[in-house]
N, C-alpha and C positions, 0 to 999 in steps of 0.2 A: 551469403550462405550462413545462418546464424549456428550457433553448436560448436561442437568439439576443443582442441582442446584449447587450452592459452600460447599466449607467448610476451613474455615478460621484460624490462629492464629493470632489477630489482633497485630498489635503494640504497641496497650499500653501496651501490655499481654506481650509482648516479652521484653516490656525493663523492666519489672518488674523482668521476670523470663527468659532470656536469654537462657537456656538451655534444658528449655522446648519443647518438643517433643509429637506429638498424631500419633498413628499409627491409624489408620481407618479403620475397617469392614462393607462394604456394601455389605449389604441380600437382593437379592431381591424371590420373588414365596417361602418363606417364610409358614410353617406350622405351628403355633407358639403352636398345640396341638401334633403337632404328638412326637415320641421319648420318652414323659412320662416318662417313668419303667425309661430311661438307662439313661436320664440325670438327676433323680433322686440319683438312684446309685450312678453312678456322685460327685455330690452334696453331699454323703452320704461319699464319699470317701475321698470330700477335705476336707470336715470340719473334720476329723478322722485326717487325712493327719495333718492341725491345729494345733491340739490338741495336739499332737505327737511332734512336733519341739518349741509351745510355748505352757509351761506349767504356765507364771504366766502374770498378767498383766504383770510386769518390762517388759519382754518378746518381749510384743509384742508391748511394748514402744516404743525398741530400734528401731527393724523395723523396725515402722513408722518412728521413728525421720524423715529422712531425709526429709519428705510429710509434717510434720510439722511446719518445717525449712521454707519450701517452703509457705504452707500458713503466716506464718509469716510474709514473704515479700511480700506477697501481700495485705498484712493488714489487714487479719481477722484473729481473735484472734481461735487457734487453739480447746483449751480448751470448747469455746462455741462449734465451728461448727468445728470437728473433720472430717481428711479424708474421704472419705466413704472405704475404706479398711481399716481402724482403726477396727470402726462399724463391722464391717464384722466377723475381728480376736474375738472381745471384745464378738459377739457372739456364736462363732462357738468355744469360749474356755468353754461357758455357755452349750453350745451342744443347740442354742438357734436359731439357722441360718433361716434365713425368707424363708418359703416354697411358693411362690408367682408362679409361672407356669413354662411352661418348657423351655422357652424362657429367663426369669429373671432368673429361676434358670440355666443357664448352663451358663451365664453371673459372675452369684458369684461363683461359682464352679471356675471356670478361673482364678477368681479373686484373692481367696481363693490359688490356685495352687503356681499363679506367682508373690502374695503380687503384683497389681498392680488395679486403681482403672476404671472398664471398666463400661462405661454407655450403656442404650439399648434405640433407640427413635426410635419412629418410625417416619417415612417419608413421607406417608402422613400428618402428621398432622402437618405439621412444615409450614412457610407461610417464602422464600424468602432466603435468606442464611443463614447457620446456621455458627457458632461464638463460636470463649470463646476471651474475651474480657471484656472492664472492664464497667459497670454499665455508663450511662449519668444521674441518677436521676430520669426517665421518665420509665422508665420501671415498668414492674410489672411479678405475680409471683401467680399462683393460683396451691395450696397445696397439697397434692396427695389425692383424694378419695375427695374433696372439689369442691364447685363452687367459691365460691366468692374466690376475689386478694386483693395481700398484698404489696404495693408500697418497691422497691429495694434499694436500697441507693446508691447514686453516691457514685463511681470507687471501687465498689465490686466485685469480677470477678464473672464472670457467662460462662455458655452454653445457646446461647439466639440464636432466630431467629429475623425475622425481626418485629412480632411482641411480641411476649414475651418470658421470659428469663424461660426458659426448669430448669437448672440445678442451685440453689444458689452457692454461696461458690469456688466455681471452680470443687471442689473436691468433694461437701459436698451430700444436699439434693438433688434429681431428682424431680421437678413437675410432675402435674399431666395433664399437654396438650399438654406431649412427650410421655407417660403411656406404655406399649406396651400392645395392649389387646388381645383376641382371634379375634379378625379383624387382625391386623396387619399384613404384606402382605412384605412389605419392610422395614427393619429397618436397622437404621447404629450406627455402635458399638465402638465409641469413646473409646481408651485405653492411659491412659495421662503414662509419664514418663517425671523424674525431671532431668534424668543424661544416663550421654552412659549404667552407669549397667542396670539402669530400665527403659534404652530403647530398652537392648535386649529383657527385662523382657517381653516387651512388644510388641516386634515381636512373641516374641515366642505363647502366649497367641492367639495372631490373627492367629497366624497360625495352631494353635487347635482349635478354634475357626469357624478358616472355612471351615478346614476338616471338623470337628464334626456337621454344618451347611448344605454343603453339602452334608454329609451322609446319610440326611432326605428330599434332596430333595431343597434345596436353592440353588443360584446364590450366587456366592461374587465374589467379587474386595475391595485388599487392595492397601493401601496407608496413605502412611507417610506426617505429617506440621513439620516444624520447623524452625528455623528462616533464612534460608537458604531455605526456598520453602514456603510457609507459606500457600500458598490460591491452592486444588487442588481444579479439577470438578467433583462431585461426579458422573454422569454420571446417574444419577435417578434424574428426578423429581416425586412431589403429585401426585398420580393415580388420578385422577378424579372422583369426585361421584359420582354415578348413583343412580336413586330413590332405587333400594332394598337398598346401603349403606346407606342413606339418611334417610330409614325405620327400620334400623337397630340400627341407631346412637344415635338414638336420641328418650327418648318417654317410651322409654326399660328399666328393670332393669335388670331383669335376662329369662333368656331364653331356655329351655326345648328338647329334653338334649342335646344340645354344642352353641354356636357359629357355628362355622363350617359345623356342620351336617343343623343345619334351613338355611343359606346362601345358601349352597347347594342344599335345595330342592327347596329354594326358584327362584335360577336360572337354574332349570331343564326342565321349560317351567312345569314343572305340574301346573295346575289348583288346588288350595287347598284348601275346606271346612274349612273354618273359622267363629264362631263365638264366639259371648258374650253375656253373661244372665245379664238381671235387673232386677230386682226381684219389684213388683211393692209398698213397702210399703210407696211410697210416690206421690203425681200427675208431682212432681215436678223432670225434667232432667238437672238438673245442671253441672256447669265446670268442678267440681270435673268426673263423669260421662262423659264427654265428652272428657278427657284425652284418656281414648282405647274407645272412640270411631272415634274419629279423624284418630286413627292407622287403625282401622277398614279399616274407607273411605280409608286411604291411602292402604290397602291390595284392595278394591274395583276399585279403581285406574293403579294398578299391575295386573288387570283380573281377584280375585279371587270369586267365589263362597264365598258370605257374607250372613249370620245370625244374624239378632238380635233376640233376644230370650228372652221375655218376662215370666217368672216364675211366673206363673199363681198360678202352684201346690208349688208351693217349698213354695209359695208368703202366703202360710195360714200355713205356717211351721211354718216358722223364722231360718234365718238362725242367728248360737249364735256369729260371727265374731266380735272380740271386745268387746266381753257383760258381764256384772260381772255379770247379771243376764239373763236366758232365756226370750227371746222375746215376747212379747204376739202376738199368731197369728189373721191374719185378715183374717176378713171374707171371701166368693168370692165376694161380692158384695160391697166389698169395693178395694179387689184388681184390681175388674173389674172398678174399676169406675177411681182406681188411672192410668189405663193404658189405656184408652180412650185417652187421648194426647199424649201417647206415639211418636204414628207416626208421628205427627205431629211437635211433638219434633224435634225427632231423624232425620227428614228432614233436621234440616238446616243445617246436616252437611252428615249423609247420598243423596244415588242418590236411591229414589226409586224407580222413570223411569226413560223409555230410557233406553239405550247397561247397559249390567251389573247390573240388580236392585236390592236391598236388600233384602232378602225376611226377612219379622216378625212372628216367631211362638211362639206360648205357650206352655208349657210343659205338660201343661193339659191333650192331645194330650195323650200322652203315661201315663200320672199317674194317672189318671179318673180310664180309666180301666186298671189298676195293679189289680192284685189279691194278697192273704198275701202266697201266695203257691211264686211268683214271687218276692216279695221284700226278703223272706228266703232265697232263692237261689239267690240272688244277695248280701245278706249281709254276706253268708258264703263265698265270696271273700273277707274278709276284720277278724282283729282281732280286738278285745279292745285292745291289747295292741298298737297294730297301731295308733287305735285313742285318747289312752287319752295321748300319747304322742304328741296332739293340746297344744301350748302354752297355749291358751286361758285357759284350763281345768289345764291344772298346775297350773292357777295361783288358776282356785276357787280350787281345791285340796286344798293349801296351806293356802288358808284363809277359807277354813272347807264352803264352800259356794255349793247346791248342784249342781250336774248336771242329767238334763230329760232325760232319753232314747232314748227321740224321738233325741237329738240334734245331737247322734251320731249315728244318721243316715241320717243329713242335707249333709256329704261331700257323701255319696253315690247317697241320688235325684239329687245332681248336676250333680255329677259322671255319672250315667246314659245317663242324654243328652245327652251325648258325642256321646253314644252306638247306643242310639233314632235317632239323626241327622247325623249318620253314620261322621263325621265331621274327619279334618287330623288333626286343630289345633284349639284351645279355647284360648281367647286373655280376661285377666282380671287383676284389681289389686292387690297389695301385701297382700290384706287381705284377696283375694280369691286364693291365692300359695298352700292351702294345700288341700281345696274342687278342683282344677281345679289337682294338682297332683293324688289325687284319684280315677281322671277322667280316665287320660295316663294310670293308674295301672286295669284298667277296659280294657281302651278299650283293649290293651294289653292280658291281661287274656283273654276275649271274644272272640274280632276280632283279634286278632293275628299282630297289626299293631301299629304303636309308634307314635302315638298323639305328636304336636309339642305343647306348655306351650309358649306362649307371656310375661312376666309378664311385670308391666306400674305403675309406681310408685304412690304413694297416694296424692292429691295434699289439702294443709290444710285447714280451714274454713280462711274469712276474720280477722276472731281474732287469728287466730294459733291455735285451738282448732280442731278439730276432723270437718270437714264443713256435717253438718245434719240440716234440717230445721229446726226441736227443735230448736236448737242453733242460729235459726237468722242469721250465719255466712255463706250462698249461697247465687252466684250468679246463678240464672237458665237463660237457652240459649234462652228461651221463653221471659224472663223480654224485659219492654220497654225498646228503646234505653236510654234516660237519668237516670231511675232505675238503669239499667246495670252502664251503668257511673258511676255515685252516689256510685254503689253498692263496685267497683274497687277502685274508690280514697277512698274510706276508708278503704282499708287493709293495715297490717302494715308495717311497713316502712323495716322491716325487711323481711317483706316477698316477698319483690318486687323479690329479682332473681328468687327465686323458682318459681313464679308466670311470669315471662318471662322466662322461661326456658320447666316449661309444660303449658300454656296457646298464646301463641303469636304466635310462628311458625318461630319465626323468624333464621336464618343460624349459624354458627356460626361463623362466623366472627361478624355478626351484633351484637350478644352478647357480646361477647369481649369488643365491644367500650361501649357496654354499662357497663357492669363492670367494664371495666377501667374510666369512667366517673365518677360512681361512686363512685370508691377510691382515684377517684383526688376529692371528695368531693361537687361535683353538687350537687345543691339543690335536694332532691326525689321529688317536685311533679314536678319536669321535665318527670322526668321515668314515676310517676304512671299517669301522662297525657296522654304520649306515648304510655303505658301499655293500659289506658281503651278505648283514639283511637281504639289502636290495636282489642284486643277484642270488643268490639263494630261493631267492619265493621266487620269481619269473622262472625257475625251473621245477622246481618242489610246492612250493604253496606257500604261504603266510607260518602256521605253525610249522614247517621245519626249518623254516629259517627260524622262529622262534628257538625253537628247540636247539641248535645248533648252536645259534648264538649261548646260551643257557649251560649246553657240553662245554664251549670256551672258556667262556669265564671260568667256569665250575678246574678244568683236567690246567688250562694252560695260564691265562690269571692267578686262580690261584691255586694251582701245581695239587691239587686231590684225585685220591687214585681214581682211575675210572670206571662206569658205573659195568664195563663191557671190555672188553680183553680179550688176546687170543690165548690159547691156556696150550702149553708147549708137556707133552708128553717126554718125561724122562725116566731112564729106569734106576739110576740110581742118586741116592744126597748129599755126597760127597765131591768137588768140582774148585778145580781152580776160576778164575771169573774168569778169565777168557775163551778159557775153553768154553763153559756156560753162559757168555754172551754166543759163541758161534752153534753154539747145541738150541739155542733157544732162537735163534735167526735174528736176534736186535744186531749181530755183528756181521758182519758177512765174511771177517780174515781175523786172526789171534790180532794183526795190525791194527787195525779197524778198531779192536773192542780192546788195545792198550791206549789206544787215542780219548776212548770215548773215556776208562777211567784215570786217564792223567788229565785229560781236562773236567774231572768233576761232572760229570752227567751221568754215575753209575751208580743206583741206589740199592737196594735189597731193605723190602717189608720198611720203604722212606730213612731209613739210615744209611748216609752217602757213605761210598765206600774209592779210597782210590791210590792204595795200594794194587800194584795189576800185580804182583807174585801171593794176593790173597788164596786162601782156599776159605768156600765159605761151606757150611750144611742148610742145604733146602728142605722143603718140605712140602704137602701137597697145601697148596691155599699162599704158597711163597708166592709174593707180588717182585717181579724185578724190572728194573726203571732204565734205559738209554736215553736217554736226551727229554726233552720236554713231551714228548706226544708217543717216546714208543714206551708200551708196557709189556710185561706178557705173566701170564699167572700158572703157575711151576703144578702138572699135576703129578705125585709118583705114583707108577703101573711097577 
């Protein structure tokens, strides 16, 4: 098939290793989870064969010495960065061969059998041409399982596309950006060789690989590149991602029952009923909650029926998730007061009017009239052993802390919400996985249906701790734009990439640009301001975001007096400074007032005052400042 992207052996690489070649198997229409048992058996056989052939590490060293010499010629210390085939053989000898998934396991099995390195790269995630070359020093690499990037040294042999290095040290460590996942459908398998003998084995491995892939429904083509023919047209191009791909590829950390089955249902034309539950233990919906709610909006835009469930009943019980002790239950009045503004806040993200509006429900509808007989019947669907497996309960048992019997019931309560709403899917954070899977079990047992579970990551608070109103590290979706902008600017530098990935909505290529620039030493302030504009703009619009940025630059960076500030009405002109700070509300106590004064944070009409015993005279219009953003204009009455 003509067209598509190219694969090449670069002249810079062939100058160092002129006898090198790559046999490339390109597979399309791959089902990455098909044939798992057969491939697992194939890997077992390959491990057994390797252990029979190589009984000592010295035998392995003899087998891979040619690869080690090739790495040395390329300027790579093989003792620090051994060839992948050596790592596999050593792990096989210890009976520790990795079990990752059918596609990677197949590549590893054939690598062990034919003693050649075999990679596996998701073609849909490649950008531009794919090549083996020497790095020029301006490339980046994303470590497998991570999102931050690292610079690659100039001259290092690499597999790379036009955007990023995909494998370091030629046949060393494969990165995250090209990894094969349950979403992969087109895959490139490069099989490396260093001479005629290993090239023959690479050809045999390619034939076996193509035969097995085709037996499981894939279509394959095989190419060879060497110094006589260093470039081939792969005949395939990255697949354009649609809204379903974007939904599944970002913001979700787990899918049940599987990625393949979830995608099948999303593409089937079935209109799913999906819900996310929110326990109104606080009146604030913050941008951590919004990570899931934004995914809910994507499903709403795809035409699915979406329900936002307010846990007015479960909020009175208390979810033990992440707690070292049972949560103190709230009264019904407290719960309803907290929930009062939820619709208004959620409307910042979800569409409550117009076509396919979101529905808002309260689980007190079915739980308040529930009888003891009903509850006991539901409880019979679970065992104590199932509940005690929960990590937080195991931790409390180990620490000899009590577990309330009612806390065992919380997963049952949340699980039954899926029954009452007759949903097809539930969406929630990783802290809710146990509860959501309890609901999945109930739906299977009672309604004989298979409920989908979408699991999102948890956004840390601005200080890195768990995001919580009591910790003061949240950013509410209904915050005033300037306050929201300032809160984003307070995020710890180490959390910037996490916030970009979970809160910005930027596409993968734009996120790559951010990662690369940060790795290149660009001032984090640049990215914080961009992130703050993006987040404020998503909730308040671009104009409000721009105004918030200008105010931040004026009042915080240049420390100019704000145009708008609170007014404190006072009945006299002469004050002890500590009393004045308390009277105007800029300090909660005299002790805090003294701390602010001694820290140099207090200014009167922009004149600093460091004497805590100072007596001041004020007049109408006097401006008092305590800290970088706490101002007050005085009005004498």
